[in-house]
TORLUM-402330 format. One record per atom (N, C-alpha, C): residue number from 1; atom name; x, y, z. Coordinates in Angstrom, 2 decimals, padded with zeros to 5 digits, m for minus. Atoms other than C-alpha are relative to their C-alpha. Layout:
# TORLUM-402330
+-----+------+---------+---------+---------+
|  nr | atom |      c1 |      c2 |      c3 |
+-----+------+---------+---------+---------+
| NUM |   CA |       X |       Y |       Z |
...
+-----+------+---------+---------+---------+
This chain:
# TORLUM-402330
+-----+------+---------+---------+---------+
|  nr | atom |      c1 |      c2 |      c3 |
+-----+------+---------+---------+---------+
|   1 |    N |  000.82 | m000.20 | m001.15 |
|   1 |   CA |  002.28 | m009.98 |  014.42 |
|   1 |    C |  000.58 |  001.13 |  000.87 |
|   2 |    N | m000.64 | m001.03 | m000.82 |
|   2 |   CA |  004.81 | m007.78 |  016.24 |
|   2 |    C | m000.31 |  001.38 | m000.56 |
|   3 |    N |  000.28 | m001.30 |  000.63 |
|   3 |   CA |  004.27 | m004.96 |  013.74 |
|   3 |    C | m001.43 |  000.44 |  000.28 |
|   4 |    N |  001.40 | m000.36 | m000.27 |
|   4 |   CA |  000.51 | m005.09 |  014.24 |
|   4 |    C | m000.18 |  000.37 |  001.47 |
|   5 |    N |  000.10 | m000.34 | m001.42 |
|   5 |   CA |  000.86 | m005.11 |  018.03 |
|   5 |    C |  000.59 |  001.38 |  000.29 |
|   6 |    N | m000.66 | m001.30 | m000.19 |
|   6 |   CA |  003.15 | m002.08 |  017.77 |
|   6 |    C | m000.65 |  001.08 | m000.85 |
|   7 |    N |  000.68 | m000.95 |  000.89 |
|   7 |   CA |  000.77 | m000.39 |  015.31 |
|   7 |    C |  000.97 |  000.60 | m001.01 |
|   8 |    N | m000.99 | m000.37 |  001.01 |
|   8 |   CA |  003.68 | m000.25 |  012.83 |
|   8 |    C |  000.85 |  001.20 |  000.43 |
|   9 |    N | m000.82 | m001.07 | m000.55 |
|   9 |   CA |  005.59 |  002.14 |  015.11 |
|   9 |    C |  001.35 | m000.62 |  000.40 |
|  10 |    N | m001.28 |  000.66 | m000.25 |
|  10 |   CA |  009.30 |  001.12 |  014.99 |
|  10 |    C |  000.52 |  000.10 |  001.44 |
|  11 |    N | m000.49 | m000.03 | m001.38 |
|  11 |   CA |  010.28 |  002.40 |  018.47 |
|  11 |    C | m000.81 | m000.90 |  000.95 |
|  12 |    N |  000.86 |  000.82 | m000.86 |
|  12 |   CA |  007.34 |  000.53 |  020.00 |
|  12 |    C |  000.28 | m001.50 | m000.20 |
|  13 |    N | m000.30 |  001.42 |  000.28 |
|  13 |   CA |  008.46 | m002.76 |  018.38 |
|  13 |    C |  000.95 | m000.55 |  001.06 |
|  14 |    N | m000.95 |  000.46 | m001.01 |
|  14 |   CA |  011.38 | m002.99 |  020.81 |
|  14 |    C | m000.67 | m000.22 |  001.35 |
|  15 |    N |  000.74 |  000.16 | m001.25 |
|  15 |   CA |  009.01 | m002.52 |  023.73 |
|  15 |    C | m000.84 | m001.28 | m000.03 |
|  16 |    N |  000.86 |  001.18 |  000.15 |
|  16 |   CA |  006.64 | m005.22 |  022.43 |
|  16 |    C |  000.82 | m001.29 |  000.09 |
|  17 |    N | m000.84 |  001.20 | m000.03 |
|  17 |   CA |  009.52 | m007.69 |  022.05 |
|  17 |    C |  000.31 | m000.46 |  001.42 |
|  18 |    N | m000.27 |  000.36 | m001.40 |
|  18 |   CA |  009.97 | m007.63 |  025.83 |
|  18 |    C | m001.25 | m000.48 |  000.74 |
|  19 |    N |  001.23 |  000.49 | m000.62 |
|  19 |   CA |  006.35 | m008.57 |  026.52 |
|  19 |    C |  000.07 | m001.52 |  000.16 |
|  20 |    N |  000.13 |  001.46 | m000.09 |
|  20 |   CA |  005.66 | m012.08 |  027.81 |
|  20 |    C | m000.84 | m000.52 | m001.18 |
|  21 |    N |  000.69 |  000.57 |  001.16 |
|  21 |   CA |  004.45 | m014.36 |  025.02 |
|  21 |    C | m001.50 | m000.07 |  000.22 |
|  22 |    N |  001.44 |  000.12 | m000.28 |
|  22 |   CA |  001.08 | m014.96 |  026.69 |
|  22 |    C | m000.70 |  001.35 | m000.16 |
|  23 |    N |  000.61 | m001.33 |  000.11 |
|  23 |   CA |  000.38 | m011.23 |  026.94 |
|  23 |    C | m000.07 |  000.45 | m001.45 |
|  24 |    N |  000.00 | m000.36 |  001.42 |
|  24 |   CA |  001.34 | m010.71 |  023.30 |
|  24 |    C | m001.12 | m000.72 | m000.75 |
|  25 |    N |  001.04 |  000.78 |  000.68 |
|  25 |   CA | m000.96 | m013.49 |  022.15 |
|  25 |    C | m001.40 |  000.44 |  000.42 |
|  26 |    N |  001.31 | m000.48 | m000.46 |
|  26 |   CA | m003.86 | m012.28 |  024.32 |
|  26 |    C | m000.35 |  001.33 | m000.66 |
|  27 |    N |  000.23 | m001.29 |  000.64 |
|  27 |   CA | m003.47 | m008.77 |  022.91 |
|  27 |    C | m000.35 | m000.20 | m001.48 |
|  28 |    N |  000.26 |  000.25 |  001.42 |
|  28 |   CA | m003.38 | m010.14 |  019.35 |
|  28 |    C | m001.40 | m000.58 | m000.21 |
|  29 |    N |  001.36 |  000.56 |  000.09 |
|  29 |   CA | m006.55 | m012.19 |  019.91 |
|  29 |    C | m001.03 |  001.10 |  000.23 |
|  30 |    N |  000.89 | m001.13 | m000.26 |
|  30 |   CA | m008.21 | m009.10 |  021.36 |
|  30 |    C | m000.12 |  000.89 | m001.24 |
|  31 |    N |  000.02 | m000.83 |  001.21 |
|  31 |   CA | m007.24 | m007.10 |  018.25 |
|  31 |    C | m000.79 | m000.70 | m001.11 |
|  32 |    N |  000.73 |  000.75 |  001.03 |
|  32 |   CA | m008.57 | m009.86 |  015.97 |
|  32 |    C | m001.50 |  000.05 |  000.25 |
|  33 |    N |  001.42 | m000.04 | m000.34 |
|  33 |   CA | m011.88 | m009.92 |  017.83 |
|  33 |    C | m000.59 |  001.38 | m000.25 |
|  34 |    N |  000.48 | m001.36 |  000.22 |
|  34 |   CA | m012.20 | m006.14 |  017.68 |
|  34 |    C | m000.22 |  000.26 | m001.50 |
|  35 |    N |  000.13 | m000.19 |  001.45 |
|  35 |   CA | m011.59 | m006.10 |  013.91 |
|  35 |    C | m001.14 | m000.84 | m000.56 |
|  36 |    N |  001.08 |  000.87 |  000.46 |
|  36 |   CA | m013.96 | m009.04 |  013.37 |
|  36 |    C | m001.36 |  000.58 |  000.39 |
|  37 |    N |  001.25 | m000.61 | m000.45 |
|  37 |   CA | m016.66 | m007.26 |  015.39 |
|  37 |    C | m000.38 |  001.18 | m000.89 |
|  38 |    N |  000.26 | m001.15 |  000.88 |
|  38 |   CA | m016.34 | m004.09 |  013.31 |
|  38 |    C | m000.47 | m000.47 | m001.37 |
|  39 |    N |  000.36 |  000.51 |  001.32 |
|  39 |   CA | m016.49 | m006.05 |  010.05 |
|  39 |    C | m001.38 | m000.66 |  000.03 |
|  40 |    N |  001.28 |  000.68 | m000.10 |
|  40 |   CA | m019.43 | m008.17 |  011.23 |
|  40 |    C | m001.15 |  001.01 |  000.13 |
|  41 |    N |  001.04 | m001.03 | m000.13 |
|  41 |   CA | m021.44 | m005.11 |  012.30 |
|  41 |    C | m000.27 |  000.68 | m001.33 |
|  42 |    N |  000.17 | m000.61 |  001.33 |
|  42 |   CA | m020.83 | m003.56 |  008.89 |
|  42 |    C | m000.80 | m000.93 | m000.91 |
|  43 |    N |  000.71 |  000.96 |  000.84 |
|  43 |   CA | m022.00 | m006.74 |  007.15 |
|  43 |    C | m001.47 | m000.12 |  000.40 |
|  44 |    N |  001.38 |  000.11 | m000.47 |
|  44 |   CA | m025.13 | m006.96 |  009.32 |
|  44 |    C | m000.80 |  001.24 | m000.39 |
|  45 |    N |  000.70 | m001.23 |  000.39 |
|  45 |   CA | m026.05 | m003.32 |  008.67 |
|  45 |    C | m000.29 |  000.01 | m001.50 |
|  46 |    N |  000.21 |  000.08 |  001.45 |
|  46 |   CA | m025.58 | m003.84 |  004.94 |
|  46 |    C | m001.10 | m001.00 | m000.33 |
|  47 |    N |  001.03 |  001.01 |  000.20 |
|  47 |   CA | m027.68 | m007.00 |  005.06 |
|  47 |    C | m001.38 |  000.54 |  000.38 |
|  48 |    N |  001.27 | m000.53 | m000.49 |
|  48 |   CA | m030.40 | m005.26 |  007.10 |
|  48 |    C | m000.58 |  001.06 | m000.94 |
|  49 |    N |  000.46 | m001.03 |  000.92 |
|  49 |   CA | m030.57 | m002.42 |  004.60 |
|  49 |    C | m000.46 | m000.58 | m001.33 |
|  50 |    N |  000.29 |  000.55 |  001.32 |
|  50 |   CA | m030.68 | m004.62 |  001.49 |
|  50 |    C | m000.99 | m001.16 |  000.01 |
|  51 |    N |  000.82 |  001.22 | m000.05 |
|  51 |   CA | m032.53 | m007.79 |  002.60 |
|  51 |    C | m001.48 |  000.25 | m000.26 |
|  52 |    N |  001.44 | m000.19 |  000.23 |
|  52 |   CA | m036.08 | m006.33 |  002.68 |
|  52 |    C | m000.35 |  000.36 | m001.44 |
|  53 |    N |  000.27 | m000.48 |  001.35 |
|  53 |   CA | m035.73 | m005.04 | m000.87 |
|  53 |    C |  000.36 | m001.01 | m001.09 |
|  54 |    N | m000.39 |  001.01 |  000.98 |
|  54 |   CA | m034.43 | m008.19 | m002.55 |
|  54 |    C | m001.16 | m000.91 | m000.36 |
|  55 |    N |  001.04 |  000.93 |  000.46 |
|  55 |   CA | m036.54 | m010.64 | m004.54 |
|  55 |    C |  000.06 | m001.32 |  000.76 |
|  56 |    N | m000.14 |  001.26 | m000.73 |
|  56 |   CA | m035.14 | m013.66 | m002.75 |
|  56 |    C |  000.46 |  000.27 |  001.42 |
|  57 |    N | m000.34 | m000.17 | m001.41 |
|  57 |   CA | m034.75 | m014.10 |  000.98 |
|  57 |    C |  001.48 | m000.30 |  000.20 |
|  58 |    N | m001.41 |  000.18 | m000.30 |
|  58 |   CA | m031.18 | m013.69 |  002.17 |
|  58 |    C |  000.19 | m000.25 |  001.49 |
|  59 |    N | m000.31 |  000.27 | m001.40 |
|  59 |   CA | m029.76 | m015.10 |  005.36 |
|  59 |    C |  000.95 |  001.08 |  000.50 |
|  60 |    N | m000.95 | m000.97 | m000.55 |
|  60 |   CA | m027.95 | m012.74 |  007.71 |
|  60 |    C |  001.41 | m000.57 | m000.01 |
|  61 |    N | m001.38 |  000.51 |  000.00 |
|  61 |   CA | m024.16 | m012.97 |  007.73 |
|  61 |    C |  000.28 | m000.83 |  001.24 |
|  62 |    N | m000.39 |  000.85 | m001.12 |
|  62 |   CA | m022.63 | m015.64 |  009.92 |
|  62 |    C |  000.98 |  000.74 |  000.90 |
|  63 |    N | m000.92 | m000.55 | m000.97 |
|  63 |   CA | m020.82 | m014.62 |  013.06 |
|  63 |    C |  001.40 | m000.56 | m000.29 |
|  64 |    N | m001.36 |  000.51 |  000.27 |
|  64 |   CA | m017.05 | m014.84 |  012.44 |
|  64 |    C |  000.43 | m001.03 |  001.04 |
|  65 |    N | m000.44 |  001.10 | m000.86 |
|  65 |   CA | m015.38 | m017.90 |  013.90 |
|  65 |    C |  000.69 |  000.50 |  001.27 |
|  66 |    N | m000.74 | m000.52 | m001.16 |
|  66 |   CA | m013.19 | m015.82 |  016.21 |
|  66 |    C | m000.93 |  000.58 |  001.07 |
|  67 |    N |  000.96 | m000.56 | m000.95 |
|  67 |   CA | m016.32 | m014.36 |  017.86 |
|  67 |    C | m000.97 | m001.03 |  000.57 |
|  68 |    N |  000.90 |  001.04 | m000.51 |
|  68 |   CA | m018.18 | m017.63 |  018.38 |
|  68 |    C |  000.52 | m000.56 |  001.31 |
|  69 |    N | m000.36 |  000.58 | m001.30 |
|  69 |   CA | m018.21 | m019.06 |  021.89 |
|  69 |    C | m000.08 | m001.51 | m000.13 |
|  70 |    N | m000.03 |  001.46 |  000.05 |
|  70 |   CA | m017.17 | m022.68 |  022.06 |
|  70 |    C | m000.73 | m000.56 |  001.22 |
|  71 |    N |  000.69 |  000.65 | m001.12 |
|  71 |   CA | m019.31 | m024.99 |  024.20 |
|  71 |    C |  001.05 | m000.55 |  000.97 |
|  72 |    N | m000.91 |  000.50 | m001.02 |
|  72 |   CA | m017.55 | m025.74 |  027.45 |
|  72 |    C |  001.31 |  000.76 |  000.10 |
|  73 |    N | m001.24 | m000.77 | m000.04 |
|  73 |   CA | m014.87 | m023.11 |  026.84 |
|  73 |    C |  000.06 |  000.84 |  001.28 |
|  74 |    N | m000.20 | m000.82 | m001.19 |
|  74 |   CA | m013.44 | m021.37 |  029.86 |
|  74 |    C |  000.04 |  001.47 | m000.43 |
|  75 |    N |  000.13 | m001.39 |  000.41 |
|  75 |   CA | m014.38 | m017.69 |  029.59 |
|  75 |    C |  000.86 |  000.93 |  000.88 |
|  76 |    N | m000.81 | m000.83 | m000.91 |
|  76 |   CA | m011.87 | m016.47 |  032.22 |
|  76 |    C |  001.24 |  000.51 | m000.71 |
|  77 |    N | m001.16 | m000.63 |  000.63 |
|  77 |   CA | m009.51 | m014.11 |  030.42 |
|  77 |    C |  000.29 |  001.30 |  000.64 |
+-----+------+---------+---------+---------+
């Protein structure tokens, strides 16, 4: 996780190690959501391009779990 937060830049790893744990985890969740959003958009565009031309009806891709909003979840971040 530290390597990903530092973008695999060795000098930055030492800086990241001094971050508070909460900040590190929030940044990591943000990175996961950003990557999941990019992948989901790609899947939806591919589905939208191919679905009308298929013989059988295809369902759109499901929203990744990390992007789903839980009922009753506190959204203050």
